[in-house]
Each structure stands twice: as structure tokens, then as C-alpha cells.
N, C-alpha and C positions, 0 to 999 in steps of 0.2 A: 509890626516892625519890619522894615524893608530888609531883604536879604542881600548880602554881598558875598560873591564867590571868592574864596581864597585858594589858590593853587600852591601847595607846599612844594618848593623846588629844592629843598635841602638835600635829599638823598641823591640827586643827580647834579644839578647846577651848583649846589653848595659844596658837596663833598668832592666834586671833580677838581676843585681848585685848592683842596687841602693837601698839605704835604704828608701828613700821617695817613698811611693806608689802613683802613679799617677792615676787620675780618667780616666775612659774609654774615656771621651770626650777630655781630654788633650792629650791622646795617639792618638786619631783620628786626632786632630789638628796637632800634630807632624808629622804624616804620610802625611796628606794633604799638609803641607808645604814642606816636602821632595819631594813629587810628583811635586809640583809647581816649585821646583828648578831644576827639570830635572832628578831626580833619577828614574831609570827604573827597578831596582832589589832590593827588600826590604824583609828582614826577619821580619815578622810581629809579631809573637807570638810563644808560646809553649803550647801544649796541655798536661798539667801536672796537678797533684793534687794541688788544691789551698792551702792546708795546707803545701805542700812541698815548693812551690814557690808562695807566695801570689801575687807578682807583675804580674804574668801571669794568675791570677785567672779569668780574664774576657775575655779569648781567644774567646769564642763563641760570646759574645756581641760585641767585637771589630771587629771580622771578619765580622759580620753581617752589621756593619757600613761601613767598608772599602771596602770589595770586590765588592759589587754591584756598587760602585761609581767609583773605580779606576782600577779594574782588567782587563779591556779591553785595558789599556795603559801600565800597569806595571805588572811585574812578581813578585808575592808574594809567599813566602815560609814560612814554619813554622816547628818547631821542634816537632817530634813525637817519644817519647821514647819507646812506646809500641803500640800494635794493637788497644787498646782502644783509644789512642790519634790519631792514624791514621784514625780510623773510624770517629772520631769527625771532623778531618781536612777535610776528603772527604765530609762529610755531609755539612760542612761550605762552600765548593766550591773551596778548594785549588787544584791547578794543579801541585804543587811541594811541597814535604815534605823533611825533613832532619832527618838523624839518627846520633848518636854520639858514638864514641869509642875513644880509646887512644892507645898509644904505651906502656904506663907504667901500669903495674899491680897495683901498689900502688895507682896511681892517679885514675884509673878506679874504684878501690874498694872504695876509699874515695868519689868519685863523684856519682856513681850510684850503689854502693854496689855489683858489679859484677867483675869477672875476664874479661880480654879482650875476651877470648873465649866465656864466657857466654853472653857478650854483642852481639856478632855475632849471637848466638843462639836466643837471645831475639828479634832481629829485622829482622831475616830471613823471618818471616811471613809478615812483612811490605813490603819487596821487592816483595814477591809473589803476595800480594794483589795489590800493585802499578802497577806491570806489567799487571795484568788483567784489572785494571781500567784505564790504560793509564796515570798514574801520575808519574812524574819524581821524582827520589830520589837522594838527595845530601848527601854525606858522610863526616862527620866531623871527623878529627883525631886530638886529643889534644896531647900535649907534644911531638911534632915531632922532636925537637932538644934537649930539656932538661926537666927534671921533678923535681919538688920541693922536692921529696922524694928519687928518684933514681939517680939524677944527669944527666950526659950526656947520650943521647940515640943514639945508633949506627944507621946510616942511613938505614942499612939493615933491622932493626926492623920496621922502618916506611914504607919501601918498602913492607914488608910482609903484614902489615895491609892494606896498600893502594890497593895491588893486590887482597886481599880478598874482599874489598869493590867493586872493579871493577867487579870481578867475580860474585858478588851478584847482580849487575845491577846498581850501582851508575853511574850517568852521569857526575858527577864532584866530585873531592876530594878536600876538604878544609883543607889545611895543617896548623894546629894551633900551632903557636909558643907561647904557652899559658902563659909562665911567662916572656916573653920579655927580655931574657938574651942573645939571639943569636947575632952574628956579621956576616957581609957579608961572611967571609971565611967559616963559618959553614953552611950558607944557600947554598953556592956554592957546598960544599961537599955533602949536602943532595940531592940537585937537580941533581947533576951529577949521583948519584946512581939511582934516580927515573926515569929520562928521558931515561935511557938505556932500561927500561922495559915498560914505560908508555908514550903514546903520550902526548905531552905538553898541548894539548887542553883540557885534562881531569883534569888538575891541577890548583888549586887556592891557593893563599897564604893569610894567616890570621895572621898578625903580631900584637903583643902587644908592647907597647912603654915604658916599665919600665925603661930602660936605654937610652932612646932617640935614639935607633938604627933602629926604624921601617922604616923610609924613606931610610936609607942607605941599609937596607935589601931589600926593594922594588926595589931599583935601581939594586941590584945584580940579583934579580929574573927576572926583565925586561930584563936584558942583556942576560939571558939564555932562553928567549922566553915566560915567563909567561905573560899572558894578562888578568888575572882575579884576583881581590883582594877584600878582605873584609875590611870594616872600619865602624866606628860609628861616628855620628855627635858629635863634641865637644870632642871626645875621651871617650865617655860613656863606662862604664863597668869596668871590673876587673876580678878577679877569686877568689871565696871564699875559694878554696882549695889550693891556692898558696899565702902564706903570702907575702905582699909587691908588688904583681903583679899589674902593672898599667892597665889602660883600653886599648881597641883596638886603633890602629892607628886612629887618627882623620880624618874624611872624608875631612875636610877642608885642612889639611896638604897634604893628598894624592892627592886631586884635584889640589891644587896649584902646587905641584911638577910635576905631570903628564902633566899639561897644559904647564908649563914652559919648560918641556922636549919635547914638540911638539906632545903630544898624545891627542886624543879626548875622553873625558869622558862623554860628553853630559850634564854635570852638571854645573849650574851657581854658581860660587863661592860666589858672594855677596849675592845672595838669600840664599845660604846654611848657611852663617854666621848669617843671620837673624833667621834661623831655630834654630841654637844653642843658640842664645840670648834668644829666647822663652823658650827653654828647661832649660837654666841656671836659669832663673827666676822661673820656676816651681819646679826645684829641690833644689833651694836655696843654690847653691854652685858654686864655680868658676871652669870653665873648664880649662884644661891645654893645649889645642891646640895652638901652636905657631901662626898659621895663623889666627885663630879665635881672639886671643888676639891682634895681630897686626892690623887686620881689624877693630876690635871694637874700639881700641884706636885712630885709624885714622879717624873714622867717627864723 
């Protein structure tokens, strides 16, 4: 059975956009349950200023609880937008960090108050330090197909940004379909351009499910050789800079689909559903994952 890598981004990318601020202990319990369900790749937190993103204000405390207990069995990553964040992540014990940019100048300006070029300049020192320290760097690209401000993005623009990340030293490129408007034909056109220049093993797809197309887009990406995907338990998340954008594709929906298609994710679906039930109660809102709802109603 062919394996597919799933990176659970709920603890960072998912929770970052939730209004309810969770306690560090609840976050630890979230991660603990994810690990028990078989998740092997988890984006844990972001080393950013607490006044900018309060939900991530306990990055040091959470890392101190999680990494000593689970890092021998699970690969944890964190977002490091600058060298100060990188230094804190290294000190905390992370072996993988992530940097962020986008294809859209407008989106990048709204999100991190930089141009795309300035974003590369800002995280170049992170790549240099990481190479010296033996730490892997993952590159996020947002708005790879469409932008809430600039509309459709030409695939060649995404290719340009992806190649720059690879040249800098990224081991994997996460292609963020940030506002969840894409359909499989657009995913196909994007990947056709990328895989002519980039080995497929370097590419990951990060779909949002605003129009319910995330699983259809996943199937298209699978058919073209992608074997690495991001998702969040229950469909946690969204995008504060893209009005109406839904959360990430739900890990339950992704695991259900991949398992039925004959792929091995290593994740136990029933256990994962229980994780989302726990989180639904803590956030006091209903999750939209179809698989989660079906499994919960059937129990």
C-alpha cells in the first residue's frame, strides 16, 4: 500500500485563526491525542510576537511540554517569520522550521507588511542559520492559484517563487490554495507547470475547502504524483486576510478519502474523530468536516 504524508497543521495554522484562545494544557492535550491517533508530522506553533497573534503566545511553554515527550516519534515543525523566531525555535529543540511567502504582492503586504522580494530578503538568514545548524526548512507559498485582491495567479508566478525557495534551501514547498476557490482543472494547470522544473517529491499541497473542492483537488494532485498534503483536524482554520475563506481541508476527510482510495496514511480515523470532538468542545463551535459529522452522528 503506497504511503501518503499528512502534515497536521491544526495546532498552528488552524488555531491561529480561531477566536477562542486555548490554554497551553488544552493545546498539549490536542497534540497528545493527535499523536495517539497516528499522526507523524505536526506543525506545532509559531514563534511570533504575542501581541500580533495571541493564540501563539505560548510557543516556548507548549514546545517545552510537547517536544521532550513526543519528538522521538513525531516530526514537529514551527513557523519562524524572522531570525529571532528561528533562534527561539532552535533553542526549544525543533529540527524543522517553516518560512512563509506568497505569489501575490497585495496578499504578502496585507499579511506580513512586505513585498514578495522583501519576504525573501527577510528569511534568507534563516536558511543560512538552518543549514549551519542542520535544521530543515519548509517553504510555504500562499495564493498559488488565486488571490482575494489580485484574482487568478499565473502558474508561472508560483513556479518563480517555488524555485527561489528551493534555491534558498527548502526541502519541501507547501503550495497554499489559500482562499479555497480552485477546481481540479486549475490544480492540474499549476502542477503541469511546476513539475516540469521541480521534482514532485519536493511538492506538498495545502488546500482550503471554501467551496467544497479540497478533496476533488487532492484527487487531481494525487493523479499527478503528489504524495504530501497538509490538513487540520475538524477543518480548523481560515484566513484573516481572505474574507469568506474556509478552513483547511479536514484531516478526517483527507484520511477517509485516501484510505478508501487505497493509500496508507498511518492515521486511525476513529481516533482522529475523537480528537476533533475534544477540540469542538474546547472551541465551543461546530466543525464542518463531513467525515467528522457522519462519524459523530453514527456513534
